[in-house]
Structures are given as structure tokens and as C-alpha cells.
NUKE-518447 format. One record per residue: residue in three letters; residue number from 0; y, x, z of N, C-alpha, C, CB in turn. Coordinates in pm, whole numbers, plus 50000, padded with zeros to 5 digits. Glycine has a CB too. Layout:
+-----+-----+-------+-------+-------+-------+-------+-------+-------+-------+-------+-------+-------+-------+
:  aa :   i :  n.c2 :  n.c1 :  n.c3 : ca.c2 : ca.c1 : ca.c3 :  c.c2 :  c.c1 :  c.c3 : cb.c2 : cb.c1 : cb.c3 :
+-----+-----+-------+-------+-------+-------+-------+-------+-------+-------+-------+-------+-------+-------+
: ala : NUM :     Y :     X :     Z :     Y :     X :     Z :     Y :     X :     Z :     Y :     X :     Z :
...
+-----+-----+-------+-------+-------+-------+-------+-------+-------+-------+-------+-------+-------+-------+
This chain:
+-----+-----+-------+-------+-------+-------+-------+-------+-------+-------+-------+-------+-------+-------+
:  aa :   i :  n.c2 :  n.c1 :  n.c3 : ca.c2 : ca.c1 : ca.c3 :  c.c2 :  c.c1 :  c.c3 : cb.c2 : cb.c1 : cb.c3 :
+-----+-----+-------+-------+-------+-------+-------+-------+-------+-------+-------+-------+-------+-------+
: unk :   0 : 84725 : 11263 : 10615 : 84892 : 11308 : 10515 : 84932 : 11163 : 10588 : 84900 : 11317 : 10266 :
: unk :   1 : 85071 : 11213 : 10505 : 85101 : 11092 : 10603 : 85189 : 11051 : 10467 : 85190 : 11119 : 10789 :
: unk :   2 : 85195 : 10884 : 10447 : 85251 : 10813 : 10324 : 85392 : 10868 : 10283 : 85263 : 10655 : 10353 :
: unk :   3 : 85427 : 10859 : 10151 : 85571 : 10869 : 10133 : 85625 : 10738 : 10211 : 85615 : 10875 : 09967 :
: unk :   4 : 85738 : 10751 : 10272 : 85815 : 10630 : 10334 : 85871 : 10539 : 10206 : 85950 : 10687 : 10437 :
: unk :   5 : 85855 : 10424 : 10190 : 85901 : 10278 : 10090 : 85995 : 10291 : 10107 : 85869 : 10129 : 10106 :
: unk :   6 : 86133 : 10258 : 10004 : 86243 : 10221 : 10039 : 86281 : 10100 : 10105 : 86296 : 10230 : 09953 :
: unk :   7 : 86353 : 10059 : 10181 : 86403 : 09944 : 10257 : 86453 : 09891 : 10133 : 86510 : 09966 : 10385 :
: unk :   8 : 86493 : 09737 : 10191 : 86563 : 09636 : 10088 : 86695 : 09676 : 10058 : 86572 : 09489 : 10140 :
: unk :   9 : 86817 : 09718 : 10143 : 86912 : 09739 : 10101 : 86893 : 09886 : 09999 : 87000 : 09734 : 10216 :
: unk :  10 : 86849 : 09988 : 10038 : 86818 : 10098 : 09948 : 86793 : 10018 : 09777 : 86662 : 10187 : 10021 :
: unk :  11 : 86697 : 09922 : 09800 : 86642 : 09900 : 09682 : 86769 : 09779 : 09628 : 86466 : 09848 : 09699 :
: unk :  12 : 86875 : 09744 : 09686 : 86971 : 09636 : 09603 : 87087 : 09693 : 09620 : 86980 : 09477 : 09652 :
: unk :  13 : 87106 : 09833 : 09678 : 87227 : 09913 : 09621 : 87156 : 09979 : 09508 : 87302 : 10026 : 09728 :
: unk :  14 : 87052 : 10020 : 09463 : 87008 : 10076 : 09353 : 87005 : 09988 : 09248 : 86894 : 10131 : 09371 :
: unk :  15 : 86952 : 09848 : 09246 : 86934 : 09791 : 09130 : 87118 : 09726 : 09109 : 86788 : 09667 : 09143 :
: unk :  16 : 87217 : 09720 : 09226 : 87341 : 09669 : 09159 : 87400 : 09764 : 09120 : 87428 : 09595 : 09227 :
: unk :  17 : 87386 : 09912 : 09157 : 87439 : 09971 : 09071 : 87390 : 10027 : 08903 : 87465 : 10051 : 09148 :
: unk :  18 : 87224 : 09981 : 08886 : 87216 : 09969 : 08739 : 87284 : 09855 : 08702 : 87080 : 09963 : 08686 :
: unk :  19 : 87332 : 09746 : 08705 : 87360 : 09599 : 08670 : 87476 : 09634 : 08697 : 87297 : 09468 : 08741 :
: unk :  20 : 87580 : 09646 : 08762 : 87715 : 09597 : 08769 : 87823 : 09639 : 08649 : 87766 : 09645 : 08902 :
: unk :  21 : 87769 : 09760 : 08531 : 87830 : 09760 : 08466 : 87828 : 09635 : 08355 : 87818 : 09869 : 08444 :
: unk :  22 : 87724 : 09596 : 08371 : 87659 : 09452 : 08254 : 87741 : 09324 : 08324 : 87433 : 09409 : 08268 :
: unk :  23 : 87776 : 09311 : 08443 : 87843 : 09222 : 08485 : 87990 : 09236 : 08458 : 87813 : 09211 : 08606 :
: unk :  24 : 88049 : 09372 : 08479 : 88157 : 09377 : 08457 : 88188 : 09404 : 08274 : 88201 : 09477 : 08560 :
: unk :  25 : 88138 : 09394 : 08184 : 88174 : 09383 : 08086 : 88136 : 09236 : 08044 : 88135 : 09486 : 08021 :
: unk :  26 : 88069 : 09094 : 08073 : 88083 : 08983 : 08077 : 88193 : 08938 : 08135 : 87995 : 08941 : 08115 :
: unk :  27 : 88236 : 08989 : 08257 : 88350 : 08903 : 08306 : 88466 : 08956 : 08237 : 88371 : 08905 : 08463 :
: unk :  28 : 88483 : 09055 : 08140 : 88610 : 09120 : 08069 : 88592 : 09081 : 07973 : 88639 : 09255 : 08058 :
: unk :  29 : 88493 : 09024 : 07863 : 88449 : 08923 : 07748 : 88497 : 08786 : 07791 : 88282 : 08918 : 07723 :
: unk :  30 : 88497 : 08711 : 07933 : 88580 : 08635 : 07942 : 88693 : 08585 : 07875 : 88598 : 08656 : 08010 :
: unk :  31 : 88818 : 08674 : 07903 : 88928 : 08655 : 07817 : 88923 : 08633 : 07734 : 88991 : 08712 : 07797 :
: unk :  32 : 88869 : 08638 : 07603 : 88843 : 08612 : 07479 : 88760 : 08503 : 07407 : 88806 : 08705 : 07452 :
: unk :  33 : 88716 : 08392 : 07556 : 88656 : 08291 : 07476 : 88742 : 08215 : 07472 : 88541 : 08233 : 07509 :
: unk :  34 : 88755 : 08092 : 07367 : 88808 : 07970 : 07378 : 88893 : 07917 : 07464 : 88734 : 07908 : 07382 :
: unk :  35 : 89003 : 07888 : 07439 : 89120 : 07770 : 07587 : 88966 : 07673 : 07577 : 89361 : 07631 : 07505 :
: unk :  36 : 88947 : 07605 : 07458 : 88885 : 07483 : 07549 : 88764 : 07471 : 07629 : 88864 : 07384 : 07474 :
: unk :  37 : 88734 : 07618 : 07557 : 88583 : 07602 : 07673 : 88573 : 07565 : 07859 : 88510 : 07771 : 07669 :
: unk :  38 : 88521 : 07505 : 07882 : 88476 : 07441 : 08016 : 88461 : 07565 : 08118 : 88324 : 07353 : 08000 :
: unk :  39 : 88475 : 07528 : 08278 : 88383 : 07647 : 08306 : 88253 : 07685 : 08331 : 88412 : 07686 : 08377 :
: unk :  40 : 88182 : 07550 : 08283 : 88020 : 07568 : 08307 : 87987 : 07600 : 08154 : 87926 : 07412 : 08376 :
: unk :  41 : 88102 : 07624 : 08053 : 88049 : 07698 : 07957 : 88073 : 07830 : 07929 : 88068 : 07648 : 07866 :
: unk :  42 : 88178 : 07843 : 08069 : 88228 : 08003 : 08097 : 88108 : 08097 : 08173 : 88376 : 08000 : 08212 :
: unk :  43 : 88056 : 07977 : 08277 : 87984 : 08073 : 08358 : 87834 : 08086 : 08265 : 87965 : 08011 : 08534 :
: unk :  44 : 87819 : 07995 : 08180 : 87667 : 08002 : 08088 : 87705 : 08133 : 07996 : 87627 : 07834 : 07968 :
: unk :  45 : 87822 : 08149 : 07958 : 87822 : 08266 : 07860 : 87851 : 08410 : 07946 : 87948 : 08239 : 07738 :
: unk :  46 : 87878 : 08382 : 08060 : 87883 : 08516 : 08130 : 87764 : 08541 : 08165 : 87966 : 08528 : 08245 :
: unk :  47 : 87639 : 08431 : 08220 : 87545 : 08441 : 08286 : 87416 : 08511 : 08151 : 87527 : 08285 : 08364 :
: unk :  48 : 87484 : 08483 : 08053 : 87429 : 08489 : 07922 : 87442 : 08690 : 07878 : 87544 : 08359 : 07808 :
: unk :  49 : 87544 : 08687 : 07886 : 87652 : 08819 : 07859 : 87576 : 08938 : 07944 : 87837 : 08790 : 07930 :
: unk :  50 : 87541 : 08888 : 08098 : 87520 : 08968 : 08203 : 87347 : 08995 : 08159 : 87565 : 08888 : 08365 :
: unk :  51 : 87240 : 08866 : 08127 : 87150 : 08859 : 08120 : 87101 : 08959 : 08020 : 87134 : 08751 : 08115 :
: unk :  52 : 87205 : 08996 : 07882 : 87193 : 09060 : 07786 : 87168 : 09233 : 07821 : 87310 : 09020 : 07710 :
: unk :  53 : 87306 : 09197 : 07924 : 87307 : 09374 : 07936 : 87236 : 09428 : 08066 : 87476 : 09440 : 07946 :
: unk :  54 : 87130 : 09317 : 08150 : 87054 : 09398 : 08229 : 86911 : 09396 : 08154 : 87054 : 09345 : 08383 :
: unk :  55 : 86873 : 09312 : 08051 : 86738 : 09352 : 07988 : 86788 : 09477 : 07871 : 86654 : 09196 : 07905 :
: unk :  56 : 86865 : 09453 : 07734 : 86864 : 09487 : 07635 : 86963 : 09644 : 07658 : 86905 : 09365 : 07546 :
: unk :  57 : 87077 : 09640 : 07743 : 87131 : 09777 : 07793 : 87052 : 09899 : 07832 : 87201 : 09752 : 07902 :
: unk :  58 : 86957 : 09882 : 07905 : 86888 : 10004 : 07956 : 86737 : 10027 : 07821 : 86829 : 09961 : 08156 :
: unk :  59 : 86734 : 09942 : 07751 : 86617 : 09919 : 07654 : 86718 : 10011 : 07518 : 86567 : 09707 : 07624 :
: unk :  60 : 86807 : 09973 : 07538 : 86861 : 10060 : 07402 : 86928 : 10209 : 07462 : 87002 : 09957 : 07306 :
: unk :  61 : 86956 : 10216 : 07580 : 86946 : 10344 : 07610 : 86842 : 10420 : 07602 : 86977 : 10356 : 07703 :
: unk :  62 : 86772 : 10391 : 07644 : 86596 : 10469 : 07632 : 86559 : 10421 : 07506 : 86456 : 10411 : 07759 :
: unk :  63 : 86597 : 10354 : 07407 : 86551 : 10393 : 07262 : 86652 : 10552 : 07207 : 86591 : 10229 : 07143 :
: unk :  64 : 86773 : 10492 : 07243 : 86879 : 10636 : 07205 : 86813 : 10754 : 07269 : 87055 : 10630 : 07279 :
: unk :  65 : 86774 : 10781 : 07345 : 86724 : 10895 : 07406 : 86838 : 10926 : 07495 : 86683 : 11009 : 07308 :
: unk :  66 : 86937 : 10840 : 07557 : 87048 : 10885 : 07678 : 86959 : 10939 : 07784 : 87150 : 10751 : 07747 :
: unk :  67 : 87050 : 11034 : 07816 : 86968 : 11116 : 07970 : 87096 : 11091 : 08093 : 86932 : 11349 : 07942 :
: unk :  68 : 87232 : 11090 : 08029 : 87336 : 11065 : 08119 : 87319 : 10944 : 08252 : 87448 : 11025 : 08022 :
: unk :  69 : 87393 : 10910 : 08329 : 87342 : 10788 : 08396 : 87502 : 10730 : 08341 : 87289 : 10797 : 08595 :
: unk :  70 : 87614 : 10764 : 08308 : 87707 : 10735 : 08273 : 87761 : 10689 : 08154 : 87742 : 10797 : 08302 :
: unk :  71 : 87674 : 10769 : 08061 : 87662 : 10712 : 07946 : 87595 : 10563 : 07948 : 87592 : 10805 : 07867 :
: unk :  72 : 87463 : 10583 : 07981 : 87391 : 10437 : 07994 : 87469 : 10303 : 08084 : 87242 : 10471 : 08076 :
: unk :  73 : 87568 : 10379 : 08156 : 87634 : 10278 : 08224 : 87710 : 10198 : 08087 : 87743 : 10347 : 08350 :
: unk :  74 : 87801 : 10293 : 08017 : 87865 : 10262 : 07899 : 87831 : 10168 : 07805 : 87871 : 10355 : 07840 :
: unk :  75 : 87678 : 10212 : 07830 : 87567 : 10099 : 07704 : 87575 : 10009 : 07755 : 87399 : 10110 : 07668 :
: unk :  76 : 87540 : 10007 : 07850 : 87541 : 09828 : 07962 : 87639 : 09778 : 07964 : 87519 : 09817 : 08128 :
: unk :  77 : 87765 : 09816 : 07981 : 87883 : 09789 : 07988 : 87875 : 09699 : 07843 : 87982 : 09922 : 08008 :
: unk :  78 : 87910 : 09785 : 07721 : 87946 : 09707 : 07569 : 87862 : 09616 : 07534 : 87947 : 09794 : 07444 :
: unk :  79 : 87699 : 09621 : 07609 : 87586 : 09540 : 07604 : 87654 : 09390 : 07640 : 87465 : 09598 : 07711 :
: unk :  80 : 87729 : 09362 : 07777 : 87757 : 09284 : 07848 : 87855 : 09213 : 07790 : 87775 : 09329 : 07952 :
: unk :  81 : 87936 : 09329 : 07734 : 88095 : 09270 : 07654 : 88063 : 09186 : 07533 : 88206 : 09408 : 07586 :
: unk :  82 : 87929 : 09281 : 07427 : 87945 : 09224 : 07329 : 87834 : 09081 : 07352 : 87924 : 09330 : 07212 :
: unk :  83 : 87742 : 09162 : 07460 : 87657 : 08981 : 07439 : 87698 : 08866 : 07515 : 87494 : 08972 : 07487 :
: unk :  84 : 87797 : 08875 : 07604 : 87883 : 08725 : 07660 : 87963 : 08689 : 07541 : 88004 : 08745 : 07809 :
: unk :  85 : 88003 : 08737 : 07434 : 88064 : 08717 : 07310 : 87973 : 08651 : 07239 : 88110 : 08832 : 07243 :
: unk :  86 : 87893 : 08722 : 07215 : 87768 : 08637 : 07109 : 87712 : 08485 : 07208 : 87585 : 08778 : 07079 :
: unk :  87 : 87697 : 08509 : 07357 : 87650 : 08385 : 07419 : 87762 : 08248 : 07362 : 87653 : 08413 : 07602 :
: unk :  88 : 87919 : 08311 : 07385 : 88048 : 08188 : 07393 : 88007 : 08121 : 07247 : 88251 : 08263 : 07397 :
: unk :  89 : 88008 : 08183 : 07157 : 87989 : 08187 : 07015 : 87874 : 08085 : 07003 : 87955 : 08337 : 06956 :
: unk :  90 : 87785 : 08117 : 07090 : 87658 : 08033 : 07035 : 87658 : 07869 : 07129 : 87487 : 08144 : 07074 :
: unk :  91 : 87709 : 07894 : 07227 : 87804 : 07736 : 07299 : 87850 : 07686 : 07208 : 87938 : 07745 : 07404 :
: unk :  92 : 87940 : 07778 : 07169 : 88058 : 07658 : 07048 : 87989 : 07634 : 06971 : 88200 : 07705 : 06955 :
: unk :  93 : 87889 : 07685 : 06901 : 87822 : 07630 : 06762 : 87752 : 07514 : 06790 : 87720 : 07729 : 06691 :
: unk :  94 : 87659 : 07529 : 06940 : 87566 : 07439 : 06993 : 87647 : 07286 : 06999 : 87515 : 07499 : 07144 :
: unk :  95 : 87795 : 07289 : 07024 : 87844 : 07183 : 07031 : 87928 : 07127 : 06897 : 87911 : 07196 : 07143 :
: unk :  96 : 87905 : 07182 : 06820 : 87996 : 07148 : 06718 : 87860 : 07111 : 06611 : 88122 : 07287 : 06671 :
: unk :  97 : 87777 : 07129 : 06636 : 87642 : 07075 : 06522 : 87611 : 06912 : 06517 : 87475 : 07149 : 06579 :
: unk :  98 : 87661 : 06880 : 06642 : 87630 : 06721 : 06632 : 87509 : 06692 : 06617 : 87690 : 06651 : 06526 :
: unk :  99 : 87357 : 06723 : 06667 : 87239 : 06734 : 06635 : 87174 : 06587 : 06665 : 87182 : 06851 : 06707 :
: unk : 100 : 87256 : 06523 : 06694 : 87188 : 06402 : 06726 : 87202 : 06302 : 06560 : 87277 : 06325 : 06884 :
: unk : 101 : 87308 : 06326 : 06446 : 87323 : 06272 : 06345 : 87222 : 06324 : 06251 : 87448 : 06281 : 06310 :
: unk : 102 : 87206 : 06463 : 06315 : 87103 : 06532 : 06167 : 86984 : 06472 : 06197 : 87069 : 06724 : 06152 :
: unk : 103 : 86937 : 06476 : 06385 : 86817 : 06404 : 06391 : 86795 : 06302 : 06353 : 86779 : 06390 : 06476 :
: unk : 104 : 86886 : 06237 : 06340 : 86884 : 06058 : 06271 : 86852 : 06062 : 06169 : 87008 : 05967 : 06252 :
: unk : 105 : 86900 : 06158 : 06078 : 86872 : 06145 : 05910 : 86752 : 06229 : 05911 : 87004 : 06209 : 05792 :
: unk : 106 : 86722 : 06286 : 05974 : 86541 : 06327 : 05915 : 86455 : 06233 : 05990 : 86471 : 06509 : 05959 :
: unk : 107 : 86476 : 06160 : 06074 : 86418 : 06046 : 06124 : 86427 : 05944 : 06013 : 86484 : 06000 : 06254 :
: unk : 108 : 86487 : 05909 : 05963 : 86563 : 05803 : 05835 : 86446 : 05853 : 05715 : 86783 : 05855 : 05778 :
: unk : 109 : 86453 : 06004 : 05706 : 86408 : 06016 : 05560 : 86277 : 06085 : 05582 : 86514 : 06102 : 05455 :
: unk : 110 : 86220 : 06118 : 05693 : 86065 : 06115 : 05726 : 86010 : 05981 : 05712 : 86032 : 06163 : 05872 :
: unk : 111 : 86076 : 05876 : 05829 : 85974 : 05770 : 05787 : 86065 : 05648 : 05668 : 85910 : 05681 : 05957 :
: unk : 112 : 86119 : 05696 : 05603 : 86161 : 05632 : 05491 : 86234 : 05500 : 05521 : 86049 : 05613 : 05407 :
: unk : 113 : 86326 : 05506 : 05597 : 86388 : 05415 : 05664 : 86507 : 05379 : 05560 : 86428 : 05467 : 05808 :
: unk : 114 : 86573 : 05253 : 05547 : 86678 : 05220 : 05486 : 86837 : 05276 : 05560 : 86658 : 05070 : 05476 :
: unk : 115 : 86886 : 05286 : 05485 : 87039 : 05341 : 05606 : 87135 : 05453 : 05495 : 86959 : 05478 : 05803 :
+-----+-----+-------+-------+-------+-------+-------+-------+-------+-------+-------+-------+-------+-------+
């Protein structure tokens, strides 16, 4: 018996891209709503976070909901990329605003009972 032919590199790459492009598109569209003061690095990290959320959570959400249509699954992945990017952007902004050094300094002073 002959073995089934294995898909080639390009076939695998095209199939993966076809599943992931809606999430990438959603993350790129969501770049429009980031605050003006965000840097290019912040935008890149936020888009990467939205894409990662779309690549991992989008298909899982479509499976939980029981979607059988490829187009509906692509729409769900797009929406997860769009909102995942917005959430990643807000997390980056919140981390910048926290000023963790002051909080850590105060915790160390309180823990070791230092004056100040």
C-alpha cells in the first residue's frame, strides 16, 4: 500500500495563513483607535498581542460556539483580533501609568519598617 502524500511546505504555509490572516487584519484595523501618544514599539506590541489572541482564542471560541462555516469562523477570529488588540493597547497604557518603582519602594519600606 502506498502512503498518503504529505502536504508540502507551501501548502502548509498557505493553509496557516488562510486561518490567521483575519486575526492579523483585525489587529491592524484596531491600530486606528490607539492613543496618539503611543510609540511605534507600543503599537507593534499591541498588534502582536491582538494577533496572538486571535490566533489562539479565535478558533477556540469558534469551536466552543459550534461554528461550522469557515467564513463565520474568520469573522470571529477578526473580531477577537480587533478587540484583543484594543485590550493589549489598554494594558500597555495602564502599565506605563502605574509607576511601579514608587509602589515597590513603598512596599519595601513598609516590609522592612524603614523610615520615610
